[in-house]
C-alpha positions as CSV (number, residue, x, y, z in Angstrom):
1,M,114.8,128.4,-89.0
2,K,116.9,131.3,-90.3
3,L,118.0,131.2,-93.9
4,F,122.0,131.1,-94.4
5,Y,122.8,134.4,-96.0
6,G,125.3,132.7,-98.3
7,W,121.7,131.3,-100.1
8,R,120.5,134.7,-100.4
9,M,124.0,135.9,-102.1
10,V,123.3,132.9,-104.4
11,G,119.8,134.3,-105.3
12,A,121.4,137.7,-105.9
13,A,124.2,136.3,-108.1
14,F,121.9,134.2,-109.9
15,G,119.9,137.4,-110.8
16,I,123.2,139.3,-112.0
17,Q,124.2,136.4,-114.0
18,F,120.8,136.5,-115.8
19,L,121.2,140.2,-116.6
20,L,124.6,139.7,-118.2
21,A,123.5,136.6,-120.0
22,A,120.5,138.1,-121.5
23,F,121.8,141.6,-122.4
24,L,125.6,140.7,-123.5
25,T,126.6,137.2,-123.5
26,Q,123.7,135.8,-125.5
27,A,122.5,139.0,-126.8
28,M,125.8,139.9,-128.5
29,G,125.1,137.3,-131.5
30,L,121.8,139.1,-132.3
31,Y,123.6,142.6,-132.5
32,I,126.4,141.2,-134.4
33,A,124.0,139.7,-136.9
34,I,122.1,143.1,-137.3
35,L,125.0,145.3,-137.3
36,S,126.8,143.1,-140.0
37,E,123.8,143.7,-142.2
38,E,122.7,147.3,-141.4
39,M,126.2,148.9,-141.2
40,G,128.1,146.4,-143.6
41,W,131.0,145.7,-141.0
42,S,133.0,142.5,-141.7
43,K,133.0,139.6,-139.4
44,T,136.3,140.2,-138.5
45,T,135.7,144.0,-137.2
46,L,132.6,142.8,-135.3
47,S,134.8,139.9,-133.8
48,G,137.2,142.3,-132.7
49,A,134.8,143.7,-130.1
50,A,134.2,140.6,-128.5
51,A,138.1,140.1,-128.6
52,L,138.6,143.3,-126.9
53,Q,136.2,142.2,-124.1
54,S,138.5,139.3,-123.4
55,V,141.7,141.3,-123.8
56,E,140.3,143.4,-121.0
57,S,139.7,140.5,-118.8
58,A,143.2,139.1,-119.5
59,I,144.8,142.8,-118.4
60,I,142.7,143.4,-115.4
61,G,142.2,139.6,-114.1
62,P,145.1,139.6,-112.0
63,L,144.7,142.9,-110.5
64,L,140.9,142.2,-109.7
65,G,142.1,139.0,-107.9
66,W,144.3,140.9,-105.9
67,V,141.9,143.3,-104.8
68,M,139.2,140.9,-103.9
69,D,141.5,139.1,-101.7
70,R,142.2,142.2,-99.7
71,I,139.1,144.2,-99.9
72,G,136.3,141.8,-101.0
73,P,134.3,141.7,-104.2
74,Q,131.1,143.9,-102.9
75,L,132.1,147.5,-104.0
76,M,133.5,146.1,-107.5
77,V,130.0,144.4,-108.1
78,R,128.2,147.3,-107.7
79,W,130.4,149.4,-109.9
80,G,130.4,146.6,-112.5
81,M,126.4,147.0,-112.7
82,I,126.9,150.9,-113.3
83,M,129.2,150.5,-116.0
84,F,127.6,147.8,-117.7
85,S,124.6,150.1,-117.8
86,A,126.7,152.9,-119.3
87,G,127.8,150.6,-122.0
88,L,124.5,149.4,-122.9
89,L,123.3,153.1,-123.5
90,M,126.4,153.9,-125.4
91,L,125.6,150.9,-127.7
92,S,122.3,152.4,-128.4
93,Q,124.2,155.5,-129.9
94,V,126.6,153.7,-132.2
95,Q,127.2,155.0,-135.5
96,T,130.9,154.3,-136.2
97,V,133.3,151.1,-135.4
98,G,135.0,153.3,-132.9
99,I,132.0,153.9,-130.6
100,F,131.0,150.3,-131.0
101,Y,134.2,149.2,-129.7
102,L,134.0,151.8,-126.8
103,S,130.6,150.7,-125.8
104,A,131.9,146.9,-126.1
105,I,135.0,148.0,-123.7
106,L,132.5,149.4,-121.1
107,M,130.2,146.7,-121.1
108,A,133.2,144.3,-120.9
109,I,134.7,146.1,-117.8
110,G,131.2,145.9,-116.0
111,A,130.8,142.3,-116.8
112,S,134.4,141.9,-115.2
113,L,133.9,143.8,-112.1
114,G,130.2,142.7,-111.7
115,G,130.4,139.1,-113.0
116,Y,131.2,135.5,-113.1
117,F,134.7,136.3,-111.6
118,P,134.1,138.2,-108.4
119,L,130.6,136.5,-107.9
120,S,132.4,133.1,-107.8
121,V,135.3,134.7,-105.2
122,A,132.4,135.6,-103.0
123,L,130.5,132.3,-103.1
124,V,133.6,130.3,-102.7
125,H,134.4,132.1,-99.3
126,W,130.7,131.2,-98.1
127,F,130.6,127.8,-99.3
128,E,132.7,124.6,-98.9
129,K,130.7,121.6,-98.6
130,F,128.0,122.9,-100.8
131,R,130.3,124.8,-103.0
132,A,129.6,123.0,-106.4
133,R,125.8,123.4,-105.6
134,A,126.1,127.2,-104.8
135,L,128.1,128.0,-108.0
136,S,126.0,125.8,-110.3
137,L,122.8,127.6,-109.0
138,M,124.6,131.1,-109.5
139,S,125.2,129.6,-113.1
140,L,121.7,128.7,-113.6
141,G,121.3,132.4,-114.1
142,L,123.8,132.6,-116.9
143,A,121.9,129.5,-118.5
144,M,118.4,131.3,-117.9
145,G,119.6,134.5,-119.6
146,G,119.9,132.5,-122.8
147,L,115.8,132.2,-122.3
148,A,115.6,135.7,-123.2
149,V,117.2,135.5,-126.7
150,P,113.9,135.1,-128.6
151,S,112.4,138.1,-126.5
152,M,115.4,140.0,-127.2
153,A,115.1,139.0,-131.2
154,W,111.3,140.1,-130.9
155,S,112.5,143.4,-129.2
156,M,115.0,144.2,-131.8
157,E,112.7,143.5,-134.7
158,Y,109.5,145.4,-133.1
159,W,111.1,148.1,-131.1
160,G,114.5,148.3,-133.1
161,W,118.0,147.3,-131.6
162,R,118.7,150.9,-130.4
163,N,115.6,151.2,-128.3
164,T,116.1,147.7,-127.0
165,S,119.8,148.6,-126.0
166,I,118.4,151.7,-124.2
167,G,115.6,149.5,-122.2
168,T,118.1,147.0,-121.1
169,G,120.8,149.6,-120.0
170,I,117.9,151.3,-117.8
171,F,116.7,147.9,-116.4
172,V,120.3,146.6,-115.4
173,L,120.5,150.0,-113.6
174,C,117.0,149.3,-111.8
175,V,117.5,145.9,-110.7
176,G,121.2,144.9,-111.1
177,L,122.5,147.5,-108.8
178,P,120.1,146.6,-105.8
179,L,121.0,142.8,-106.4
180,A,124.9,144.0,-106.3
181,K,124.3,145.5,-102.7
182,M,123.4,141.8,-101.4
183,I,127.1,140.8,-102.0
184,R,129.2,140.5,-98.9
185,R,133.0,139.7,-98.4
186,R,133.6,136.8,-95.8
187,P,130.9,135.1,-93.6
188,E,133.2,135.7,-90.5
189,D,132.8,139.3,-91.1
190,H,129.2,139.4,-90.7
191,G,128.7,136.7,-87.8
192,E,128.3,133.7,-89.9
193,H,130.2,130.6,-90.7
194,V,131.1,128.7,-93.9
195,D,128.1,126.8,-95.1
196,G,126.2,128.1,-92.1
197,L,127.8,125.4,-89.9
198,D,129.4,126.4,-86.7
199,P,133.1,124.9,-86.5
200,A,132.9,124.7,-83.0
201,R,129.7,122.2,-83.3
202,L,131.5,120.2,-86.1
203,Q,134.5,119.7,-83.9
204,A,132.5,118.5,-81.0
205,H,130.8,115.8,-83.6
206,A,134.3,115.1,-84.7
207,Q,135.6,114.3,-81.5
208,T,132.5,111.9,-80.5
209,G,133.1,110.1,-83.7
210,Q,130.1,111.3,-85.5
211,L,131.8,113.4,-88.1
212,T,135.2,113.5,-89.6
213,V,136.8,116.8,-90.3
214,E,139.6,117.3,-92.5
215,P,141.8,120.1,-92.3
216,P,141.6,122.9,-95.0
217,I,143.9,122.8,-97.9
218,E,145.4,126.3,-98.3
219,F,147.8,127.2,-101.1
220,T,149.8,130.3,-101.6
221,V,149.7,132.0,-105.1
222,K,153.4,130.9,-105.5
223,Q,152.7,127.4,-104.4
224,A,149.7,127.2,-106.8
225,L,151.7,128.3,-109.5
226,R,154.4,125.8,-109.1
227,T,151.7,123.0,-109.6
228,R,150.9,121.1,-112.8
229,A,147.2,121.5,-111.9
230,F,147.0,125.2,-112.1
231,W,148.5,125.4,-115.7
232,L,146.4,122.5,-116.8
233,L,143.2,123.6,-115.5
234,A,143.7,127.1,-117.1
235,I,144.7,125.8,-120.6
236,G,141.7,123.4,-120.5
237,H,139.3,126.1,-119.3
238,G,140.5,128.3,-121.9
239,L,140.1,125.6,-124.7
240,A,136.4,125.1,-123.7
241,L,135.9,129.0,-124.0
242,L,137.3,128.8,-127.7
243,V,133.8,127.1,-128.5
244,V,131.6,128.8,-126.3
245,S,132.6,132.4,-127.2
246,A,132.7,131.4,-130.9
247,I,129.1,130.1,-130.6
248,N,127.9,133.1,-128.5
249,V,129.4,135.3,-131.0
250,H,129.1,133.9,-134.5
251,A,126.3,130.8,-134.2
252,I,123.3,133.1,-135.1
253,T,125.2,134.6,-138.0
254,H,126.1,131.1,-139.1
255,M,122.6,129.8,-139.1
256,K,121.3,132.8,-141.1
257,E,123.9,133.2,-143.6
258,G,125.4,129.8,-144.1
259,L,122.4,127.6,-143.3
260,G,119.7,129.7,-144.4
261,Y,117.7,130.4,-141.2
262,S,115.9,133.5,-140.3
263,V,117.5,135.3,-137.0
264,S,114.0,134.5,-135.1
265,T,114.6,130.8,-136.1
266,A,118.2,130.7,-135.0
267,S,117.3,132.5,-131.6
268,W,114.9,129.4,-130.9
269,V,117.8,127.1,-131.7
270,I,119.9,129.0,-129.1
271,L,116.7,128.9,-126.8
272,V,116.8,125.1,-127.1
273,M,120.3,125.2,-126.3
274,T,119.9,127.2,-123.1
275,C,116.9,124.6,-122.1
276,F,119.9,121.9,-122.0
277,Q,122.4,124.3,-120.4
278,V,119.8,124.6,-117.6
279,G,119.5,121.0,-117.4
280,G,123.2,120.8,-117.3
281,V,123.7,123.2,-114.6
282,L,121.0,121.3,-112.3
283,I,122.4,118.1,-112.9
284,G,125.6,120.0,-111.7
285,A,124.0,121.4,-108.7
286,A,122.6,118.0,-107.6
287,L,125.6,115.9,-108.1
288,G,128.5,118.0,-108.5
289,D,129.7,117.5,-105.2
290,R,129.5,113.8,-105.6
291,F,132.0,113.3,-108.4
292,E,135.3,113.9,-109.6
293,K,135.0,117.0,-111.2
294,R,137.8,116.9,-113.7
295,K,136.6,113.7,-115.2
296,V,133.2,115.3,-115.9
297,A,135.1,118.2,-117.3
298,A,136.7,115.8,-119.7
299,L,133.7,114.4,-120.9
300,C,132.0,117.9,-121.3
301,M,134.7,119.0,-123.6
302,M,134.1,116.1,-125.9
303,A,130.4,117.0,-126.0
304,H,131.6,120.7,-127.0
305,A,133.6,119.2,-129.6
306,L,130.7,116.9,-131.1
307,G,128.2,119.9,-130.6
308,M,130.4,122.1,-132.7
309,V,130.5,119.4,-135.6
310,C,126.9,119.4,-135.7
311,L,126.4,122.9,-135.9
312,T,129.1,123.3,-138.4
313,F,127.8,120.8,-140.8
314,A,124.1,120.9,-140.1
315,I,122.1,120.0,-143.0
316,S,118.8,119.8,-141.3
317,M,116.9,120.7,-138.1
318,P,117.8,117.6,-136.3
319,M,121.6,118.2,-136.6
320,L,120.9,121.7,-134.8
321,M,119.1,120.2,-132.2
322,G,122.0,117.8,-131.8
323,F,124.2,120.7,-131.3
324,A,121.7,122.5,-128.9
325,V,121.7,119.2,-126.6
326,L,125.3,118.4,-126.6
327,H,126.8,122.1,-126.2
328,G,124.1,123.1,-123.7
329,I,124.3,120.2,-121.4
330,A,128.2,120.4,-121.6
331,W,128.3,124.2,-120.9
332,G,125.9,124.1,-118.0
333,L,127.5,121.1,-116.3
334,R,131.1,122.1,-116.7
335,G,131.1,125.9,-116.2
336,P,130.5,126.0,-112.6
337,F,133.0,123.1,-112.1
338,M,135.7,125.3,-113.2
339,Q,136.0,127.5,-110.1
340,A,134.7,124.8,-107.8
341,I,137.7,122.6,-108.5
342,R,140.2,125.2,-108.1
343,A,139.0,126.2,-104.8
344,D,138.8,122.4,-104.0
345,Y,142.8,122.1,-105.1
346,F,144.0,125.4,-103.5
347,G,141.6,126.6,-100.8
348,R,140.1,130.0,-100.0
349,N,142.9,132.2,-98.7
350,A,144.3,133.2,-102.2
351,I,141.5,132.0,-104.5
352,G,141.0,135.6,-105.7
353,M,144.5,136.0,-107.2
354,I,144.6,132.4,-108.3
355,L,141.4,132.9,-110.3
356,G,142.6,136.3,-111.4
357,L,145.9,134.8,-112.9
358,S,143.8,131.9,-114.4
359,A,141.7,134.5,-116.0
360,A,144.7,136.0,-118.0
361,I,145.3,132.7,-119.3
362,I,141.8,131.8,-120.2
363,A,141.1,135.1,-121.9
364,M,143.4,133.8,-124.7
365,G,140.5,131.1,-125.5
366,Q,137.9,134.0,-125.2
367,I,139.9,136.1,-127.9
368,G,140.8,133.3,-129.9
369,G,137.4,131.6,-130.4
370,P,135.7,134.4,-132.1
371,M,138.6,135.7,-134.1
372,I,139.5,132.3,-135.6
373,A,135.7,131.8,-136.8
374,G,135.5,135.3,-137.7
375,V,138.8,135.5,-139.6
376,M,138.3,132.2,-141.4
377,A,134.6,133.2,-142.5
378,D,136.2,136.3,-144.1
379,L,138.7,134.2,-145.8
380,T,136.8,131.3,-146.9
381,G,133.3,132.7,-147.3
382,D,131.7,130.5,-144.3
383,Y,132.5,129.4,-141.2
384,Q,133.1,125.5,-141.8
385,L,136.9,125.7,-141.4
386,G,136.9,127.8,-138.4
387,F,134.3,125.8,-136.5
388,T,136.0,122.5,-137.4
389,I,139.4,123.8,-136.1
390,L,137.7,124.9,-132.8
391,A,135.9,121.3,-132.4
392,L,139.3,119.8,-132.7
393,L,140.9,121.9,-130.1
394,S,138.1,121.4,-127.8
395,A,138.4,117.6,-128.0
396,L,142.3,117.9,-127.3
397,G,141.1,119.9,-124.2
398,S,139.7,116.9,-122.7
399,L,143.2,115.5,-122.0
400,T,144.2,118.5,-119.9
401,F,141.5,117.8,-117.4
402,I,142.3,114.3,-117.4
403,W,146.1,115.1,-116.4
404,A,144.9,117.8,-114.0
405,T,145.0,115.5,-110.7
406,K,144.7,117.1,-107.3
407,P,148.0,118.8,-106.2
408,V,149.8,117.6,-102.9
409,R,151.4,120.8,-101.1
């Protein structure tokens, strides 16, 4: 039996997400901890580089959505891998804040062009019945990337952070670019059907009463913007990323400077978190299409908040393990649902632009999380106040998903 090409795309997207997570999302905390000590730069300065990545997403997100709705994501993903590789190579040459920021911008543009957003749009067009499963399996790459944190920490300690950056930049070019070439636009353009199911055969089953076929829901961009659900989902997603982005940037530094653990020990806590993130993704892949996604997301927001509290006030390793379990499962389970629920609500035809406009709002959370934590740490001397504020905002974010009921066109 021929394997549906959409599942091959899921495999390629998994690999690309792994590279982005291992060498950027999860590794950024390691680079910041080392640069803070080696260069003597403030946490606010270092947080600014992470914020620049989110500012870039907010600016070009709607443009990317418009382009993908018209020409598809395939060329975009390829250029993304090239620019991400260039950013890593430039990072290895950093001597000044300006070059550090420039490398961060290059990596950010590469991650935007070749990362979660365009890959999600591609898979949304190839899957409907198995959409949550496909997006969850793709996100498994993001989760598995966290498993590389101890290896990245070891490489930086043994080979140096500059050599590590050079090596990973070359690896992205050699592996990420071939994976990017597997991404295609719509199944109809390649003689395939959504989910690999022939619509004529489905219609025949529907006429004989063997299957119920519901008409597809399709919103235009203007219609989506007029719904309450669009704005509530974007705000809730942004509040979730307040916590996620702050942890990615500052958790290792907090455990090192605030709690007294070594970078290696802190990286193992991130590894445990990632293992539970993988568990959350697998739960979503198995059950995500069976439950109401907004209610699951609301529960995950509470878990994010509790996990952040455990990290903030940890007085022992068990509390750090509590953080790793709660935050890991919540991130893995909730993450893929964010794009799947929008596709369920608004359809496929304008999904690129809808996700792009959402990204401009969501980016405020990505910017705010690291900046709130970094500025508060510089002002107060530790991360407790900043992390507490983020935990409270995450708990409030659960309400946005409760209120984000499915719109009726």
